[in-house]
BATOR-582486 format. One record per atom (N, C-alpha, C): x negated, y negated, z negated; residue in three letters; residue number from 1; chain. Coordinates in Angstrom, 3 decimals, always signed. Layout:
BEGIN
         x         y         z  zator  vodo  titor
         X         Y         Z    Ala   NUM      A
...
//
This chain:
BEGIN
         x         y         z  zator  vodo  titor
   -86.699   +66.962  -171.692    Met     1      A
   -86.311   +65.465  -171.860    Met     1      A
   -87.093   +64.753  -170.733    Met     1      A
   -86.300   +63.958  -169.958    Gly     2      A
   -87.102   +63.369  -168.989    Gly     2      A
   -86.823   +61.738  -169.285    Gly     2      A
   -87.894   +60.819  -168.933    Phe     3      A
   -87.913   +59.536  -169.107    Phe     3      A
   -88.425   +58.896  -167.865    Phe     3      A
   -87.925   +57.827  -167.238    Ser     4      A
   -88.357   +57.300  -166.011    Ser     4      A
   -87.878   +55.765  -165.898    Ser     4      A
   -88.771   +54.945  -165.334    Thr     5      A
   -88.258   +53.653  -164.875    Thr     5      A
   -88.221   +53.596  -163.245    Thr     5      A
   -87.078   +53.992  -162.755    Pro     6      A
   -87.036   +54.069  -161.257    Pro     6      A
   -87.087   +52.632  -160.513    Pro     6      A
   -86.900   +51.622  -161.333    Ser     7      A
   -86.878   +50.302  -160.746    Ser     7      A
   -87.337   +49.223  -161.874    Ser     7      A
   -88.163   +48.268  -161.331    Gly     8      A
   -88.588   +47.195  -162.271    Gly     8      A
   -89.420   +46.308  -161.511    Gly     8      A
   -88.956   +45.019  -161.610    Leu     9      A
   -89.618   +43.970  -160.809    Leu     9      A
   -89.120   +42.545  -161.341    Leu     9      A
   -90.020   +41.526  -161.280    Gly    10      A
   -89.815   +40.258  -161.632    Gly    10      A
   -90.512   +39.416  -160.930    Gly    10      A
   -90.277   +38.083  -161.103    Thr    11      A
   -91.155   +36.999  -160.706    Thr    11      A
   -90.747   +35.792  -161.281    Thr    11      A
   -91.637   +34.846  -161.341    Met    12      A
   -91.392   +33.335  -161.779    Met    12      A
   -92.132   +32.626  -160.959    Met    12      A
   -91.332   +31.522  -160.491    Trp    13      A
   -92.130   +30.389  -159.591    Trp    13      A
   -92.113   +29.127  -160.469    Trp    13      A
   -93.221   +28.316  -160.039    Ser    14      A
   -93.192   +26.974  -160.569    Ser    14      A
   -92.253   +26.173  -160.000    Ser    14      A
   -91.406   +25.481  -160.843    Gly    15      A
   -90.432   +24.599  -160.313    Gly    15      A
   -91.215   +23.242  -159.613    Gly    15      A
   -92.328   +22.861  -159.887    Thr    16      A
   -92.913   +21.916  -159.117    Thr    16      A
   -93.165   +22.272  -157.653    Thr    16      A
   -93.276   +23.458  -157.251    Asp    17      A
   -93.433   +23.865  -155.927    Asp    17      A
   -92.117   +23.593  -155.129    Asp    17      A
   -90.951   +23.581  -155.750    Phe    18      A
   -89.697   +23.428  -155.065    Phe    18      A
   -89.106   +21.920  -155.092    Phe    18      A
   -89.813   +20.949  -155.619    Leu    19      A
   -89.238   +19.829  -155.945    Leu    19      A
   -88.418   +19.218  -154.663    Leu    19      A
   -89.200   +19.470  -153.523    Ala    20      A
   -88.775   +18.844  -152.278    Ala    20      A
   -87.345   +19.338  -151.872    Ala    20      A
   -87.075   +20.640  -152.373    Leu    21      A
   -85.651   +21.273  -152.195    Leu    21      A
   -84.626   +20.842  -153.180    Leu    21      A
   -85.074   +20.393  -154.242    Thr    22      A
   -84.079   +19.937  -155.404    Thr    22      A
   -83.798   +18.389  -155.649    Thr    22      A
   -84.506   +17.725  -154.715    Gly    23      A
   -84.276   +16.181  -154.787    Gly    23      A
   -85.293   +15.624  -155.947    Gly    23      A
   -86.195   +16.167  -156.264    Gly    24      A
   -87.093   +15.946  -157.291    Gly    24      A
   -86.755   +16.356  -158.672    Gly    24      A
   -85.820   +17.068  -158.905    Thr    25      A
   -85.327   +17.624  -160.115    Thr    25      A
   -86.130   +18.910  -160.420    Thr    25      A
   -86.735   +18.931  -161.580    Leu    26      A
   -87.441   +20.238  -162.011    Leu    26      A
   -86.399   +21.210  -162.615    Leu    26      A
   -86.521   +22.424  -161.899    Tyr    27      A
   -85.864   +23.593  -162.431    Tyr    27      A
   -86.463   +24.697  -162.777    Tyr    27      A
   -86.082   +25.779  -163.413    Asp    28      A
   -86.586   +26.860  -163.657    Asp    28      A
   -86.352   +27.963  -162.474    Asp    28      A
   -87.201   +28.525  -162.127    Trp    29      A
   -86.854   +29.541  -160.873    Trp    29      A
   -87.634   +30.940  -161.360    Trp    29      A
   -86.671   +31.914  -161.554    Ser    30      A
   -87.226   +33.184  -161.973    Ser    30      A
   -86.158   +34.308  -161.775    Ser    30      A
   -86.752   +35.541  -161.644    Ser    31      A
   -85.680   +36.569  -161.481    Ser    31      A
   -86.430   +37.900  -162.248    Ser    31      A
   -85.338   +38.748  -162.503    Lys    32      A
   -85.965   +39.991  -163.295    Lys    32      A
   -84.947   +41.252  -163.057    Lys    32      A
   -85.446   +42.430  -162.653    Val    33      A
   -84.374   +43.507  -162.493    Val    33      A
   -85.169   +44.732  -163.113    Val    33      A
   -84.535   +45.509  -163.977    Gly    34      A
   -85.104   +46.668  -164.600    Gly    34      A
   -83.999   +47.877  -164.775    Gly    34      A
   -84.460   +49.062  -164.616    Val    35      A
   -83.640   +50.260  -164.873    Val    35      A
   -84.573   +51.097  -165.678    Val    35      A
   -84.022   +51.675  -166.569    Leu    36      A
   -84.643   +52.767  -167.447    Leu    36      A
   -83.740   +53.933  -167.688    Leu    36      A
   -84.113   +55.267  -167.215    Ser    37      A
   -83.449   +56.321  -167.080    Ser    37      A
   -83.799   +57.338  -168.054    Ser    37      A
   -83.095   +57.808  -168.953    Ile    38      A
   -83.265   +59.149  -169.855    Ile    38      A
   -82.540   +60.275  -169.361    Ile    38      A
   -82.997   +61.410  -169.367    Ser    39      A
   -82.338   +62.625  -168.909    Ser    39      A
   -82.630   +63.831  -169.588    Ser    39      A
   -81.778   +64.059  -170.820    Pro    40      A
   -81.810   +65.358  -171.382    Pro    40      A
   -81.270   +66.548  -170.622    Pro    40      A
   -82.018   +67.489  -170.545    Met    41      A
   -81.671   +68.558  -169.812    Met    41      A
   -81.954   +70.094  -170.323    Met    41      A
   -81.104   +71.084  -169.751    Val    42      A
   -81.302   +72.464  -170.284    Val    42      A
   -81.190   +73.359  -169.013    Val    42      A
   -81.818   +74.386  -169.228    Ala    43      A
   -81.988   +75.384  -167.739    Ala    43      A
   -81.972   +76.888  -168.603    Ala    43      A
   -81.252   +77.790  -167.717    Val    44      A
   -81.120   +79.212  -168.281    Val    44      A
   -81.487   +79.841  -167.039    Val    44      A
   -82.364   +80.975  -167.338    Lys    45      A
   -82.706   +82.038  -166.188    Lys    45      A
   -81.652   +83.143  -166.199    Lys    45      A
   -81.050   +83.363  -165.173    Leu    46      A
   -79.793   +84.375  -165.216    Leu    46      A
   -80.260   +85.708  -164.690    Leu    46      A
   -81.378   +85.610  -163.949    Gly    47      A
   -82.035   +86.876  -163.364    Gly    47      A
   -83.286   +86.525  -162.881    Gly    47      A
   -83.792   +87.587  -162.216    Pro    48      A
   -85.298   +87.238  -161.668    Pro    48      A
   -85.322   +86.205  -160.479    Pro    48      A
   -84.304   +86.017  -159.805    Ala    49      A
   -84.133   +85.250  -158.640    Ala    49      A
   -83.284   +84.074  -158.741    Ala    49      A
   -82.594   +83.800  -159.950    Ile    50      A
   -81.608   +82.647  -160.172    Ile    50      A
   -81.724   +82.033  -161.524    Ile    50      A
   -81.724   +80.818  -161.379    Ser    51      A
   -81.799   +79.978  -162.490    Ser    51      A
   -80.583   +78.980  -162.352    Ser    51      A
   -80.205   +78.391  -163.551    Leu    52      A
   -79.130   +77.512  -163.519    Leu    52      A
   -79.562   +76.322  -164.617    Leu    52      A
   -79.406   +74.966  -164.248    Gly    53      A
   -79.780   +73.918  -165.008    Gly    53      A
   -78.796   +72.919  -165.040    Gly    53      A
   -78.901   +71.965  -165.929    Ala    54      A
   -77.917   +70.960  -165.931    Ala    54      A
   -78.530   +69.740  -166.761    Ala    54      A
   -78.203   +68.538  -166.392    Thr    55      A
   -78.821   +67.283  -167.161    Thr    55      A
   -77.708   +66.279  -167.055    Thr    55      A
   -77.623   +65.333  -168.093    Ile    56      A
   -76.907   +64.069  -167.895    Ile    56      A
   -78.021   +62.808  -167.872    Ile    56      A
   -77.767   +61.984  -166.823    Asn    57      A
   -78.503   +60.864  -166.654    Asn    57      A
   -78.009   +59.722  -167.471    Asn    57      A
   -78.686   +59.070  -168.476    Val    58      A
   -78.320   +58.034  -169.025    Val    58      A
   -79.164   +56.667  -168.574    Val    58      A
   -78.402   +55.801  -167.930    Asn    59      A
   -79.379   +54.738  -167.311    Asn    59      A
   -78.855   +53.464  -167.936    Asn    59      A
   -79.975   +52.662  -168.240    Tyr    60      A
   -79.777   +51.213  -168.845    Tyr    60      A
   -80.345   +50.118  -167.645    Tyr    60      A
   -79.475   +49.329  -167.367    Gly    61      A
   -79.971   +48.382  -166.115    Gly    61      A
   -79.795   +47.013  -166.821    Gly    61      A
   -80.813   +46.037  -166.396    Ser    62      A
   -80.716   +44.568  -166.754    Ser    62      A
   -81.163   +43.771  -165.568    Ser    62      A
   -80.640   +42.516  -165.546    Phe    63      A
   -80.735   +41.563  -164.588    Phe    63      A
   -80.834   +40.272  -165.012    Phe    63      A
   -81.689   +39.382  -164.701    Ala    64      A
   -81.549   +37.960  -165.243    Ala    64      A
   -82.121   +37.051  -163.750    Ala    64      A
   -81.485   +35.996  -163.859    Leu    65      A
   -81.905   +35.120  -162.683    Leu    65      A
   -81.665   +33.539  -163.114    Leu    65      A
   -82.638   +32.734  -162.922    Met    66      A
   -82.625   +31.247  -162.977    Met    66      A
   -82.709   +30.608  -161.726    Met    66      A
   -82.177   +29.671  -161.213    Gln    67      A
   -82.378   +28.937  -160.215    Gln    67      A
   -81.409   +27.668  -160.258    Gln    67      A
   -81.583   +26.709  -159.269    Pro    68      A
   -80.666   +25.440  -159.206    Pro    68      A
   -79.244   +25.891  -158.883    Pro    68      A
   -78.263   +25.283  -159.636    Gly    69      A
   -76.932   +25.640  -159.167    Gly    69      A
   -76.447   +25.043  -157.987    Gly    69      A
   -77.121   +24.243  -157.300    Gly    70      A
   -76.642   +23.509  -156.152    Gly    70      A
   -75.791   +22.205  -156.299    Gly    70      A
   -75.083   +21.702  -155.391    Thr    71      A
   -74.282   +20.640  -155.644    Thr    71      A
   -72.719   +20.784  -155.255    Thr    71      A
   -71.974   +20.038  -155.650    Ala    72      A
   -70.699   +20.107  -155.507    Ala    72      A
   -70.069   +18.748  -154.824    Ala    72      A
   -69.452   +18.798  -153.708    Asp    73      A
   -68.835   +17.682  -153.068    Asp    73      A
   -67.515   +17.216  -153.683    Asp    73      A
   -67.526   +16.204  -154.216    Leu    74      A
   -66.152   +15.882  -154.922    Leu    74      A
   -65.520   +14.783  -154.116    Leu    74      A
   -65.664   +14.757  -152.942    Gly    75      A
   -65.114   +13.625  -151.938    Gly    75      A
   -65.915   +12.327  -151.855    Gly    75      A
   -65.776   +11.637  -153.044    Glu    76      A
   -66.430   +10.155  -152.925    Glu    76      A
   -67.874   +10.532  -153.532    Glu    76      A
   -68.311   +11.546  -154.258    Ala    77      A
   -69.594   +11.555  -154.761    Ala    77      A
   -69.976   +13.044  -154.631    Ala    77      A
   -71.328   +13.425  -154.753    Thr    78      A
   -71.804   +14.666  -154.562    Thr    78      A
   -72.366   +14.815  -156.048    Thr    78      A
   -72.181   +15.889  -156.822    Val    79      A
   -72.447   +16.294  -158.209    Val    79      A
   -73.709   +17.220  -158.294    Val    79      A
   -74.567   +17.173  -158.824    Asp    80      A
   -75.552   +18.087  -159.111    Asp    80      A
   -75.040   +19.143  -160.279    Asp    80      A
   -75.143   +20.282  -159.906    Leu    81      A
   -74.421   +21.416  -160.761    Leu    81      A
   -75.558   +21.647  -161.843    Leu    81      A
   -76.765   +21.336  -161.815    Gly    82      A
   -77.788   +21.500  -162.876    Gly    82      A
   -78.378   +23.061  -162.724    Gly    82      A
   -78.999   +23.556  -163.823    Gln    83      A
   -79.620   +24.804  -163.813    Gln    83      A
   -78.422   +26.018  -163.921    Gln    83      A
   -78.790   +27.001  -163.018    Tyr    84      A
   -77.867   +28.132  -163.017    Tyr    84      A
   -78.803   +29.350  -163.741    Tyr    84      A
   -77.918   +29.945  -164.694    Asp    85      A
   -78.486   +31.067  -165.365    Asp    85      A
   -77.638   +32.262  -165.679    Asp    85      A
   -78.108   +33.371  -165.166    Glu    86      A
   -77.355   +34.684  -165.249    Glu    86      A
   -78.009   +35.710  -165.694    Glu    86      A
   -77.425   +36.379  -166.723    Asn    87      A
   -78.046   +37.702  -167.537    Asn    87      A
   -77.032   +38.602  -167.508    Asn    87      A
   -77.376   +39.835  -167.096    Met    88      A
   -76.296   +40.962  -167.203    Met    88      A
   -77.248   +42.206  -167.494    Met    88      A
   -76.381   +43.041  -168.253    Asn    89      A
   -77.081   +44.224  -168.611    Asn    89      A
   -75.824   +45.401  -168.553    Asn    89      A
   -76.149   +46.752  -168.305    Gly    90      A
   -75.115   +47.701  -168.484    Gly    90      A
   -75.627   +49.063  -168.630    Gly    90      A
   -74.848   +49.939  -169.010    Trp    91      A
   -75.167   +51.309  -169.132    Trp    91      A
   -74.521   +52.324  -168.071    Trp    91      A
   -75.035   +53.287  -167.646    Gly    92      A
   -74.434   +54.208  -166.707    Gly    92      A
   -74.771   +55.635  -167.057    Gly    92      A
   -73.792   +56.477  -166.805    Phe    93      A
   -73.784   +57.892  -167.279    Phe    93      A
   -73.445   +58.795  -165.976    Phe    93      A
   -74.145   +60.111  -165.882    Gly    94      A
   -73.655   +60.876  -164.752    Gly    94      A
   -74.264   +62.155  -165.159    Gly    94      A
   -73.430   +63.315  -164.564    Pro    95      A
   -74.074   +64.716  -164.713    Pro    95      A
   -74.655   +64.943  -163.653    Pro    95      A
   -75.547   +66.014  -163.557    Arg    96      A
   -76.426   +66.590  -162.504    Arg    96      A
   -76.539   +68.104  -162.788    Arg    96      A
   -76.377   +68.779  -161.873    Ser    97      A
   -76.735   +70.429  -161.981    Ser    97      A
   -77.381   +70.873  -160.788    Ser    97      A
   -78.209   +71.851  -161.053    Ala    98      A
   -78.930   +72.425  -159.989    Ala    98      A
   -79.034   +74.199  -160.169    Ala    98      A
   -79.232   +74.717  -159.269    Ser    99      A
   -79.493   +76.132  -159.422    Ser    99      A
   -80.357   +76.612  -158.377    Ser    99      A
   -81.085   +77.705  -158.504    Ser   100      A
   -82.020   +78.181  -157.615    Ser   100      A
   -82.194   +79.668  -157.560    Ser   100      A
//
């Protein structure tokens, strides 16, 4: 059984550092990405010089992002779109085989 974290990072910025970019409105600024892999495996020795193995990789990934949504030009007025918040996660599966 194999467990690994091939990717994982994140950061959070102080919204006060970016007030000049947002017209004085305080927003949350953060991001996070992570992947966890689990790999159950099996191997068989077929002879003194040859082995055969296989595994299935089960991966879970997550992503989160918070930042200003920007503005929209409505012709006569520009509207602040407020805080943008996105969260995603998902699973991935895949076989892998090897021989030597």
